C-alpha positions in Angstrom: -8.2 -47.1 6.8 -6.6 -48.0 3.4 -5.0 -45.2 1.2 -7.2 -44.0 -1.5 -5.1 -41.1 -3.4 -2.3 -38.8 -2.9 -3.4 -35.6 -3.6 -0.1 -33.3 -2.4 3.5 -34.6 -3.1 6.7 -32.7 -1.1 7.1 -30.5 -4.4 3.2 -29.4 -4.1 3.5 -28.2 -0.8 6.0 -26.5 -0.9 4.3 -24.7 -3.4 1.5 -24.1 -1.9 3.7 -22.6 1.1 5.2 -20.7 -1.0 2.2 -19.0 -2.4 0.5 -18.3 1.2 3.5 -16.7 1.9 3.3 -14.5 -0.9 -0.4 -14.1 -0.3 0.0 -12.8 3.4 2.9 -10.8 2.4 0.3 -9.1 -0.4 -2.6 -9.0 2.1 -1.1 -7.3 5.1 1.3 -5.0 2.9 4.6 -6.8 4.6 5.0 -7.8 7.7 5.2 -5.5 9.9 2.7 -6.3 12.7 2.5 -9.8 12.1 2.8 -12.7 13.8 2.7 -16.4 12.5 1.1 -19.1 14.6 1.0 -23.0 14.2 -1.6 -25.1 15.8 0.4 -28.0 17.1 2.3 -30.4 15.6 1.7 -30.2 12.2 0.6 -26.7 11.8 3.2 -25.3 13.5 5.7 -27.3 11.5 3.9 -25.5 8.6 3.8 -22.4 10.5 7.8 -22.3 10.5 7.8 -23.2 6.8 5.7 -20.2 6.3 7.8 -18.1 8.2 10.7 -19.1 6.8 9.3 -18.5 3.4 8.1 -14.6 4.5 11.8 -14.3 5.8 13.3 -15.4 2.3 10.6 -13.1 0.1 11.0 -10.0 2.9 14.5 -10.4 3.5 13.6 -10.1 7.2 12.2 -12.2 10.4 8.5 -12.7 11.0 7.4 -12.8 14.5 6.5 -16.7 15.2 4.8 -19.1 18.1 2.8 -21.8 18.3 -0.7 -23.3 20.6 -0.9 -26.4 21.6 -5.1 -26.3 22.2 -5.7 -28.9 24.3 -7.4 -27.7 26.7 -9.6 -24.9 24.4 -11.1 -28.5 23.1 -15.2 -28.5 23.2 -14.9 -32.1 22.0 -12.7 -34.0 24.6 -14.0 -36.0 27.3 -12.0 -35.2 29.8 -12.8 -35.7 33.6 -12.1 -32.6 35.7 -9.0 -34.1 37.8 -7.6 -35.0 34.1 -8.2 -31.3 32.4 -6.5 -30.0 35.7 -3.1 -32.2 35.3 -3.0 -31.2 31.6 -0.5 -27.9 31.0 -1.6 -25.8 28.3 1.2 -24.9 25.9 1.7 -21.6 24.6 5.1 -20.6 22.9 4.3 -16.9 21.7 7.2 -15.2 22.9 5.5 -11.9 21.8 2.3 -9.7 22.3 -0.6 -10.2 20.3 -2.1 -6.9 21.0 -2.4 -4.9 17.9 -0.8 -7.4 16.1 -2.0 -9.3 12.5 -1.9 -13.2 13.6 -1.5 -15.5 11.1 -2.7 -18.8 12.4 -1.8 -21.7 10.4 -3.1 -25.5 10.5 -2.4 -28.5 8.3 -6.3 -29.8 7.7 -9.7 -26.8 8.3 -12.4 -30.0 8.5 -15.1 -29.2 11.1 -13.4 -25.7 12.8 -13.5 -26.7 16.0 -9.9 -27.1 16.5 -9.8 -23.4 14.8 -12.6 -22.3 17.4 -10.4 -23.2 20.4 -6.7 -22.0 18.8 -9.1 -18.6 18.4 -10.0 -18.7 22.1 -6.2 -19.2 23.3 -5.4 -16.3 20.8 -7.8 -14.7 22.4 -6.5 -15.1 25.9 -3.7 -14.1 25.3 -4.7 -10.6 24.2 -6.5 -8.6 21.5 -4.6 -8.8 17.9 -6.1 -5.9 15.5 -7.1 -9.3 13.2 -6.4 -13.3 13.3 -6.1 -14.7 9.1 -6.4 -18.4 8.8 -4.1 -20.4 6.7 -4.6 -23.9 6.3 -2.8 -26.5 4.0 -5.8 -28.4 3.1 -9.6 -26.9 3.3 -11.7 -30.5 3.6 -15.2 -28.9 3.9 -17.8 -30.4 6.0 -17.5 -27.2 8.6 -20.1 -27.7 11.8 -18.9 -23.5 12.7 -18.8 -20.2 10.6 -15.2 -20.7 10.2 -13.4 -19.8 6.4 -9.8 -20.0 5.7 -8.1 -16.7 4.3 -5.1 -18.3 2.7 -5.7 -22.2 1.7 -2.9 -24.5 0.0 -5.5 -26.7 -1.5 -8.9 -27.4 -1.4 -10.2 -30.9 -1.2 -13.8 -32.1 -1.1 -13.9 -35.3 0.5 -16.8 -37.3 2.3 -17.1 -37.5 6.4 -15.9 -41.5 5.7 -12.6 -39.9 4.6 -9.9 -38.6 6.2 -7.0 -36.8 4.9 -3.6 -37.6 6.1 -1.1 -34.8 6.2 2.9 -36.1 6.7 5.5 -33.6 7.3 9.2 -34.4 7.3 9.9 -33.7 10.8 7.4 -35.9 12.6 6.7 -38.4 9.6 10.0 -38.5 8.0 8.0 -37.5 4.3 6.1 -34.7 3.1 2.7 -35.7 1.4 -1.0 -35.3 1.8 -3.0 -38.4 1.5 -6.8 -39.5 1.1 -7.4 -42.8 3.4 -11.2 -44.4 3.2 -12.6 -46.5 5.7 -12.3 -50.4 5.6 -14.6 -53.1 6.1 
């Protein structure tokens, strides 16, 4: 894969997270009964940043958590023994029942990751609502899933790949589009 274009730099990512934070607060009329839950790995990093920004704006902390949805994926080809060996990781210290869950991921593409995260959340309890925040919506949905909060819409072809880099895991912040090389 060869890098085609940089879509978001570090400042643009910060602006997008700030805008999403304001939208979350406005839509929910504050942050009471809200939990920000990130999908590992980069969604969890974005969720942490979003929670920090919401706390700065509101002057009080918001509940947080993270999900590893590996065992909920419907597109993994795992043998039964391998699936039993995997341990699903849910790090949510709060009951999700009757809460407004703001689910956070880096890129929304087919919708399968989000569907798996919805299953994982519903296994924990019954939230009053689940809202979806994504840094990038690239289209090409296979499932009827729509984000409530979007950092940037990036129309792409199915041959392109959107790569999100975060300082915490990659040493730098940015969103790039890569194309398949022949």
